[in-house]
N, CA, C and O of each residue as an XYZ file, in Angstrom:
352
protein
N     -86.609     98.491   -110.736
C     -86.347     99.532   -109.640
C     -85.719    100.873   -110.543
O     -84.855    100.764   -111.412
N     -86.322    102.052   -110.148
C     -85.720    103.073   -110.879
C     -84.390    103.785   -110.103
O     -84.246    103.731   -108.881
N     -83.610    104.345   -110.861
C     -82.621    105.143   -110.299
C     -82.835    106.127   -109.142
O     -83.868    106.788   -109.245
N     -82.188    106.329   -108.219
C     -82.668    107.435   -107.459
C     -82.006    108.791   -107.999
O     -81.073    108.637   -108.787
N     -82.355    110.020   -107.691
C     -82.060    111.203   -108.118
C     -81.464    112.104   -106.874
O     -82.191    112.276   -105.895
N     -80.347    112.593   -106.901
C     -79.554    113.462   -105.899
C     -80.170    114.826   -105.799
O     -80.165    115.548   -106.796
N     -80.652    115.196   -104.773
C     -81.109    116.618   -104.622
C     -80.287    117.419   -104.055
O     -80.091    117.223   -102.855
N     -79.610    118.476   -104.681
C     -78.805    119.363   -104.285
C     -79.264    120.804   -104.200
O     -79.774    121.320   -105.195
N     -79.114    121.488   -103.074
C     -79.356    122.929   -102.903
C     -78.048    123.666   -102.719
O     -77.287    123.399   -101.789
N     -77.760    124.749   -103.766
C     -76.733    125.423   -103.525
C     -75.292    124.573   -103.544
O     -74.302    124.944   -102.915
N     -75.334    123.591   -104.218
C     -74.080    122.938   -104.402
C     -74.092    121.859   -103.247
O     -73.240    120.984   -103.407
N     -74.859    121.739   -102.145
C     -74.788    120.856   -100.947
C     -75.914    119.769   -101.006
O     -77.091    120.018   -101.267
N     -75.417    118.579   -100.739
C     -76.588    117.493   -100.949
C     -77.721    117.656    -99.867
O     -77.441    117.794    -98.677
N     -79.025    117.633   -100.344
C     -80.039    118.006    -99.283
C     -80.780    116.494    -99.324
O     -81.487    116.315    -98.332
N     -80.762    115.499   -100.165
C     -81.608    114.275    -99.843
C     -81.500    113.407   -101.485
O     -80.835    113.664   -102.489
N     -82.221    112.602   -101.253
C     -82.331    111.513   -102.611
C     -83.869    111.370   -102.753
O     -84.656    111.276   -101.811
N     -84.194    111.367   -104.139
C     -85.587    111.266   -104.361
C     -85.539    109.830   -105.056
O     -84.619    109.567   -105.830
N     -86.530    108.916   -104.775
C     -86.704    107.655   -105.353
C     -88.237    107.749   -105.760
O     -89.111    108.303   -105.092
N     -88.402    107.103   -106.987
C     -89.704    106.960   -107.799
C     -90.526    105.989   -107.003
O     -90.012    104.915   -106.691
N     -91.565    106.226   -106.701
C     -92.533    105.227   -106.164
C     -93.897    105.345   -106.804
O     -94.725    106.194   -106.473
N     -94.070    104.445   -107.731
C     -95.312    104.701   -108.483
C     -95.574    105.870   -109.410
O     -95.014    105.816   -110.505
N     -96.282    106.845   -109.163
C     -96.420    108.119   -109.843
C     -95.818    109.331   -109.210
O     -95.862    110.446   -109.729
N     -95.227    109.046   -108.008
C     -94.663    109.947   -107.241
C     -93.033    109.755   -106.860
O     -92.414    108.744   -107.189
N     -92.577    110.604   -106.298
C     -91.194    110.885   -105.985
C     -91.142    110.998   -104.405
O     -91.780    111.886   -103.839
N     -90.481    110.213   -103.800
C     -90.322    110.279   -102.375
C     -88.924    110.674   -102.063
O     -87.904    110.111   -102.463
N     -89.012    111.713   -101.298
C     -87.627    112.305   -100.637
C     -87.113    111.791    -99.600
O     -87.888    111.477    -98.697
N     -85.716    111.563    -99.433
C     -85.111    110.927    -98.357
C     -83.987    111.880    -97.990
O     -82.969    112.005    -98.670
N     -84.247    112.566    -96.831
C     -83.222    113.610    -96.383
C     -82.021    112.983    -95.910
O     -81.954    111.943    -95.255
N     -80.873    113.869    -96.385
C     -79.561    113.549    -95.998
C     -78.886    114.397    -94.858
O     -77.909    114.003    -94.220
N     -79.429    115.442    -94.698
C     -78.849    116.434    -93.660
C     -79.953    117.586    -93.326
O     -80.925    117.907    -94.010
N     -79.514    118.125    -92.052
C     -80.468    119.224    -91.505
C     -80.597    120.396    -92.625
O     -79.735    120.273    -93.495
N     -81.240    121.212    -92.763
C     -82.523    121.239    -92.251
C     -83.504    120.180    -92.932
O     -84.600    119.943    -92.424
N     -83.095    119.586    -94.037
C     -83.951    118.762    -94.899
C     -84.642    117.603    -94.226
O     -85.517    117.048    -94.891
N     -84.411    117.182    -93.106
C     -85.187    116.090    -92.424
C     -86.619    116.455    -92.202
O     -87.439    115.579    -91.927
N     -86.972    117.783    -92.316
C     -88.322    118.076    -92.268
C     -89.195    117.660    -93.379
O     -90.424    117.642    -93.314
N     -88.414    117.291    -94.510
C     -89.075    116.811    -95.601
C     -88.970    115.365    -96.032
O     -89.451    114.866    -97.049
N     -88.311    114.820    -95.155
C     -88.074    113.321    -95.202
C     -89.266    112.652    -95.305
O     -90.126    112.888    -94.455
N     -89.510    111.775    -96.279
C     -90.625    110.914    -96.495
C     -91.744    111.487    -97.290
O     -92.742    110.834    -97.595
N     -91.525    112.850    -97.647
C     -92.572    113.681    -98.326
C     -92.513    113.028    -99.888
O     -91.533    112.458   -100.367
N     -93.725    113.241   -100.515
C     -93.882    112.787   -101.902
C     -94.079    114.012   -102.908
O     -94.909    114.867   -102.598
N     -93.453    114.123   -103.941
C     -93.660    114.975   -105.004
C     -94.064    114.428   -106.323
O     -94.034    113.219   -106.553
N     -94.442    115.316   -107.190
C     -94.790    114.872   -108.335
C     -93.622    114.851   -109.255
O     -93.646    114.115   -110.241
N     -92.727    115.518   -109.028
C     -91.320    115.439   -109.947
C     -89.993    115.801   -108.986
O     -90.126    116.501   -107.982
N     -88.981    115.369   -109.312
C     -87.737    115.565   -108.671
C     -87.462    117.112   -108.382
O     -86.907    117.626   -107.411
N     -88.065    117.743   -109.612
C     -87.602    119.189   -109.403
C     -88.559    119.867   -108.315
O     -88.148    120.779   -107.597
N     -89.592    119.468   -108.255
C     -90.682    120.018   -107.029
C     -89.963    119.555   -105.662
O     -90.093    120.273   -104.671
N     -89.314    118.537   -105.601
C     -88.555    118.354   -104.279
C     -87.397    119.126   -104.113
O     -87.069    119.409   -102.961
N     -86.588    119.594   -105.237
C     -85.687    120.445   -105.038
C     -86.334    121.749   -104.623
O     -85.787    122.391   -103.726
N     -87.348    122.168   -105.137
C     -87.883    123.762   -104.890
C     -88.333    123.575   -103.336
O     -88.187    124.554   -102.605
N     -88.771    122.602   -102.891
C     -89.228    122.444   -101.597
C     -88.019    122.478   -100.884
O     -88.035    123.288    -99.957
N     -86.889    121.796   -101.041
C     -85.548    121.768   -100.273
C     -84.930    123.223   -100.044
O     -84.404    123.666    -99.023
N     -85.148    123.862   -101.314
C     -84.291    125.091   -101.410
C     -85.313    126.119   -100.546
O     -84.776    127.025    -99.909
N     -86.618    126.000   -100.521
C     -87.339    126.864    -99.954
C     -87.247    126.785    -98.454
O     -87.205    127.737    -97.675
N     -87.226    125.660    -98.207
C     -86.814    125.193    -96.536
C     -85.573    125.873    -96.100
O     -85.582    126.632    -95.131
N     -84.453    125.611    -96.823
C     -83.076    126.152    -96.392
C     -83.339    127.925    -96.508
O     -82.979    128.681    -95.606
N     -83.908    128.323    -97.564
C     -84.225    129.879    -97.576
C     -84.963    130.441    -96.283
O     -84.657    131.503    -95.741
N     -85.935    129.621    -95.879
C     -86.762    130.116    -94.900
C     -85.961    130.068    -93.478
O     -86.143    130.869    -92.562
N     -85.028    128.963    -93.466
C     -84.319    128.803    -92.023
C     -83.058    130.045    -92.217
O     -82.531    130.618    -91.264
N     -82.802    130.240    -93.346
C     -81.537    131.267    -93.275
C     -82.252    132.533    -92.998
O     -81.728    133.259    -92.153
N     -83.360    132.940    -93.556
C     -84.133    134.279    -93.186
C     -84.494    134.274    -91.685
O     -84.357    135.271    -90.978
N     -84.994    133.018    -91.217
C     -85.349    133.048    -89.822
C     -84.080    133.228    -88.781
O     -84.231    133.878    -87.747
N     -82.807    132.602    -89.124
C     -81.644    133.049    -88.473
C     -81.113    134.550    -88.553
O     -80.582    135.186    -87.642
N     -81.363    134.941    -89.778
C     -80.774    136.172    -90.015
C     -81.931    137.403    -89.150
O     -81.553    138.347    -88.457
N     -83.133    137.088    -89.406
C     -83.953    137.913    -88.503
C     -83.660    137.912    -87.014
O     -83.805    138.930    -86.338
N     -83.216    136.667    -86.474
C     -82.903    136.548    -85.187
C     -81.681    137.451    -84.878
O     -81.642    137.950    -83.753
N     -80.614    137.733    -85.809
C     -79.544    138.451    -85.574
C     -79.643    140.092    -85.710
O     -78.797    140.869    -85.269
N     -80.600    140.386    -86.265
C     -80.857    141.824    -86.449
C     -81.555    142.448    -85.247
O     -82.561    142.003    -84.695
N     -80.691    143.835    -84.838
C     -81.364    144.398    -83.930
C     -82.961    144.837    -84.270
O     -83.422    145.036    -85.393
N     -83.635    144.925    -83.049
C     -85.146    145.053    -83.307
C     -85.517    146.579    -82.741
O     -86.618    146.898    -82.294
N     -84.508    147.335    -82.844
C     -85.042    148.709    -82.382
C     -85.470    149.577    -83.338
O     -86.080    150.592    -83.003
N     -85.208    149.297    -84.641
C     -85.887    149.883    -85.504
C     -85.179    151.256    -85.950
O     -85.699    151.974    -86.803
N     -83.895    151.598    -85.289
C     -83.212    152.618    -85.614
C     -81.885    152.277    -86.540
O     -81.204    151.252    -86.531
N     -81.747    153.408    -87.301
C     -80.544    153.114    -88.252
C     -79.567    154.267    -88.036
O     -79.880    155.441    -87.834
N     -78.482    153.817    -88.100
C     -77.113    154.476    -87.722
C     -76.428    154.745    -89.082
O     -75.208    154.904    -89.107
N     -77.147    154.801    -90.190
C     -76.338    155.146    -91.614
C     -75.925    154.062    -92.293
O     -76.591    153.027    -92.290
N     -74.847    154.177    -92.911
C     -74.200    153.076    -93.714
C     -73.540    151.839    -92.928
O     -73.533    150.648    -93.242
N     -72.999    152.474    -91.829
C     -72.358    151.257    -90.956
C     -73.414    150.206    -90.561
O     -73.211    148.993    -90.586
N     -74.628    150.837    -90.175
C     -75.413    149.789    -89.694
C     -76.168    148.763    -90.889
O     -76.690    147.660    -90.728
N     -76.047    149.372    -91.813
C     -76.476    148.580    -93.063
C     -75.400    147.556    -93.415
O     -75.670    146.386    -93.687
N     -74.111    148.084    -93.394
C     -73.126    147.027    -93.519
C     -73.047    145.970    -92.612
O     -72.868    144.803    -92.962
N     -73.205    146.422    -91.206
C     -73.269    145.357    -90.103
C     -74.402    144.479    -90.250
O     -74.286    143.327    -89.832
N     -75.381    144.817    -90.733
C     -76.443    143.908    -90.721
C     -76.247    142.838    -91.622
O     -76.831    141.765    -91.469
N     -75.434    143.067    -92.584
C     -74.930    142.166    -93.754
C     -74.010    141.043    -93.291
O     -73.864    140.018    -93.957
N     -73.359    141.276    -92.064
C     -72.601    140.283    -91.590
C     -73.359    139.144    -90.961
O     -74.510    139.249    -90.538
N     -72.618    138.029    -90.930
C     -73.212    136.643    -90.125
C     -73.188    137.165    -88.714
O     -72.402    138.044    -88.359
N     -74.219    136.505    -87.787
C     -74.336    136.607    -86.456
C     -72.993    136.279    -85.896
O     -72.258    135.364    -86.268
N     -72.752    137.238    -84.856
C     -71.396    136.836    -84.022
C     -70.178    137.534    -84.583
O     -69.094    137.550    -84.000
N     -70.433    138.145    -85.820
C     -69.172    139.037    -86.285
C     -69.102    140.343    -85.602
O     -68.188    141.127    -85.861
């Protein structure tokens, strides 16, 4: 049996990758990585890239929900406020 690889995204554990034949199967450890649970990849690096992309997409979706949709700008203050997390 081969040793598992820990997959981290920005220092946070995302899952474990275990070799199965010629592929590597991803086993998720936390949200949002459960969407990749059981997926097979050709390398552990591809599994890490998929996990990073999943987190990036989720963060972008969350940020898009927080931004006002009026399309109006109120100068530097609105640009500064848009960089704050939701609810601040």
